[in-house]
C-alpha positions in Angstrom: -121.5 -25.6 57.3 -118.7 -23.6 55.7 -119.3 -20.1 54.5 -119.6 -19.7 50.2 -116.3 -18.3 49.0 -116.2 -14.6 48.3 -115.7 -15.1 44.4 -115.0 -11.2 44.3 -111.8 -12.0 45.8 -110.9 -14.8 43.9 -111.8 -13.4 40.9 -109.4 -11.2 39.3 -111.7 -10.0 36.7 -114.5 -9.2 39.8 -113.2 -5.5 40.8 -113.8 -4.3 36.9 -117.1 -6.2 37.1 -117.7 -4.2 40.4 -116.4 -0.8 38.8 -118.6 -1.1 35.4 -121.5 -1.8 37.6 -121.2 1.0 40.1 -120.3 3.3 37.4 -123.4 2.3 34.9 -125.1 3.3 38.3 -123.8 6.8 38.8 -124.0 7.6 35.1 -127.6 6.1 34.9 -128.3 8.4 38.2 -129.6 5.0 40.0 -127.1 6.2 42.7 -128.3 9.9 42.6 -125.6 13.3 42.1 -124.1 14.7 45.4 -125.4 11.8 47.3 -123.2 10.0 49.8 -122.5 6.1 49.2 -122.6 3.5 51.6 -120.5 0.6 51.3 -121.6 -1.8 53.1 -125.3 -1.9 51.5 -123.7 -1.3 48.5 -122.0 -4.5 48.8 -125.0 -6.3 49.8 -126.3 -5.6 47.0 -124.1 -6.4 44.5 -123.1 -9.7 46.3 -119.4 -8.9 46.7 -117.1 -8.3 49.9 -116.6 -4.6 50.8 -112.9 -4.7 48.9 -113.9 -4.5 45.6 -116.4 -1.7 46.0 -113.5 0.2 47.9 -111.4 -0.6 45.1 -114.2 0.4 42.3 -114.8 3.6 44.4 -111.1 5.2 43.8 -111.2 4.0 40.3 -114.4 6.8 40.4 -112.8 9.0 42.1 -110.3 9.0 39.1 -112.8 9.4 36.5 -114.4 12.4 39.1 -117.5 10.6 39.3 -117.1 10.5 43.1 -115.2 12.1 45.8 -113.8 10.8 49.1 -114.3 13.1 51.7 -112.1 12.7 55.0 -114.2 11.1 58.0 -117.4 11.2 55.8 -116.4 8.1 53.1 -117.4 8.3 49.4 -120.4 10.8 47.3 -120.8 10.8 44.1 -120.3 14.6 42.5 -122.7 17.0 40.9 -123.8 17.1 37.6 -121.9 19.8 35.2 -124.2 23.0 35.0 -124.4 25.0 32.1 -121.6 27.6 32.0 -119.2 24.1 33.0 -120.7 22.0 30.1 -120.2 25.2 27.6 -116.4 25.2 29.2 -116.0 21.5 28.4 -116.8 22.0 24.6 -115.4 25.1 24.4 -112.4 23.1 25.6 -112.5 20.2 23.5 -113.4 22.7 20.3 -109.8 23.9 20.9 -108.0 20.5 20.6 -110.4 17.7 18.5 -111.1 19.6 15.6 -107.1 20.2 15.5 -106.6 16.1 16.4 -108.5 14.9 13.3 -106.6 17.1 11.0 -103.7 15.8 12.2 -105.3 12.0 12.1 -106.0 12.6 8.6 -102.4 13.8 7.3 -100.6 11.1 8.9 -100.7 8.1 6.7 -98.9 6.1 9.0 -100.9 6.3 12.2 -103.9 6.9 10.3 -107.0 5.7 12.8 -109.3 5.4 10.2 -109.2 1.5 10.1 -109.9 1.4 13.9 -112.8 4.2 13.6 -114.4 2.1 10.8 -114.4 -0.9 13.1 -115.9 1.4 15.7 -119.2 2.6 13.4 -119.5 -0.7 12.3 -119.7 -2.2 16.2 -122.1 0.2 17.1 -124.1 -0.1 13.8 -124.1 -3.9 14.8 -125.6 -3.0 18.2 -128.2 -0.2 16.9 -129.3 -3.3 14.7 -130.1 -5.2 18.1 -131.1 -2.8 20.6 -133.9 -0.3 20.5 -132.0 2.2 23.2 -128.0 2.3 22.5 -127.6 5.6 25.0 -125.0 4.1 27.6 -123.2 2.1 25.1 -123.5 5.2 22.4 -121.1 7.0 25.3 -118.9 4.5 25.4 -118.3 4.2 21.9 -118.1 7.8 21.7 -115.3 8.1 24.3 -113.3 5.0 22.5 -113.8 7.5 18.6 -112.5 9.9 20.4 -109.8 8.8 22.0 -108.7 7.1 18.9 -108.5 10.0 16.7 -106.3 11.8 20.0 -104.0 8.7 20.1 -103.2 8.9 16.8 -101.2 12.4 17.2 -98.8 11.0 19.6 -99.0 13.6 21.6 -99.5 12.7 25.4 -99.8 15.6 26.3 -102.9 16.8 24.8 -104.1 13.6 25.3 -103.8 13.4 29.1 -105.7 16.8 29.3 -108.3 15.7 27.1 -108.9 12.6 29.5 -108.6 14.3 32.7 -112.0 16.2 31.6 -113.5 12.8 31.3 -115.5 14.3 29.2 -118.4 12.0 27.7 -118.9 10.8 31.3 -120.1 14.5 32.6 -121.7 15.1 29.7 -123.9 11.5 29.8 -124.8 12.1 33.4 -126.7 15.7 32.5 -127.9 14.3 29.4 -127.8 10.5 28.0 -128.3 11.7 24.6 -129.8 9.8 21.8 -132.0 6.3 22.4 -130.9 5.7 18.5 -127.6 7.3 18.1 -128.7 8.4 15.1 -127.0 11.9 15.1 -123.9 11.0 16.6 -123.0 7.9 14.4 -123.9 10.1 11.1 -121.1 12.7 12.2 -118.9 9.8 13.1 -119.1 8.6 9.9 -118.2 11.8 8.4 -115.7 12.6 10.3 -113.6 9.1 9.6 -114.2 9.9 5.9 -112.6 12.4 6.2 -109.8 11.1 8.2 -109.8 7.8 5.9 -109.2 9.9 2.5 -106.5 12.4 4.5 -108.3 15.5 3.6 -107.2 17.2 7.0 -109.3 20.1 6.3 -112.4 18.3 5.6 -111.1 16.3 9.1 -111.3 19.4 11.2 -114.2 21.0 10.0 -116.6 17.0 10.0 -115.5 17.6 13.9 -115.9 21.2 14.4 -119.1 20.6 12.9 -119.8 17.2 14.9 -119.0 19.2 18.6 -121.4 22.0 17.7 -124.1 19.7 17.0 -123.2 17.4 20.2 -123.9 20.7 22.2 -126.6 22.4 19.9 -128.1 19.0 21.4 -127.7 19.6 24.5 -128.8 23.1 24.9 -132.1 22.0 22.9 -132.7 19.1 26.0 -132.1 21.9 28.6 -134.0 24.6 27.1 -131.2 26.7 27.4 -131.0 28.4 24.0 -133.5 28.0 21.0 -130.6 29.1 18.4 -127.4 27.9 17.5 -124.8 28.7 20.4 -121.6 30.4 19.4 -118.2 28.2 20.2 -114.7 29.3 19.7 -113.4 27.5 16.5 -117.3 27.9 14.8 -117.9 29.6 11.4 -120.5 31.6 10.8 -120.6 30.9 7.2 -120.5 27.1 8.1 -123.1 26.2 10.7 -122.9 22.9 12.5 -124.3 19.9 10.2 -127.6 20.3 12.2 -129.3 23.1 13.5 -132.5 21.4 14.4 -133.0 18.5 15.7 -135.6 16.5 17.5 -134.1 14.4 20.7 
């Protein structure tokens, strides 16, 4: 009897699907941090050959979610520690308020429509799902990338992309189950960019990033007060300073 065809090889989208499945498992810690990955076992679980699994792991290596050890295969990377998370948000505070300001200035490349669509899509999902943490992460990636893309500065965008900040932040803390705070803060950023208000857009992004960082600190008991980060103003604290997670 002929064996069943390997649909993972016949379907050109199979590798992308396997990548998404493994990515989800790593981010949700179904494959724990700093754990060795058994390619053959994972292929059996996903009912595919080892080829798309290897291709997916190469992609995940580019995301800095897995690392290849010579002669020992692949291992998931450790999650960020408190110092690394702070450094990541310090970098974001240097780049993203500037990007939001530029996005609001440029009428020809204003990303207002793209941001509006992103907010509409995630709002619709919130109405249909009780837990949107994983989907919220992907929304956050697209939302922030649309702003950076509108600056037309590929050096900045590439440097930002190489941090994979959303993926690593999600692994450290999956975030809000309902997306209440993130989406509300995105609406303020969108309104300022769409309305061509550069200073307001810059401040809204700064407030959003500071509030997001504070959510991590509160969740992990690192700091009971507002964090000090470059770019924040003592007389203009983050929009949300007392959060329940």
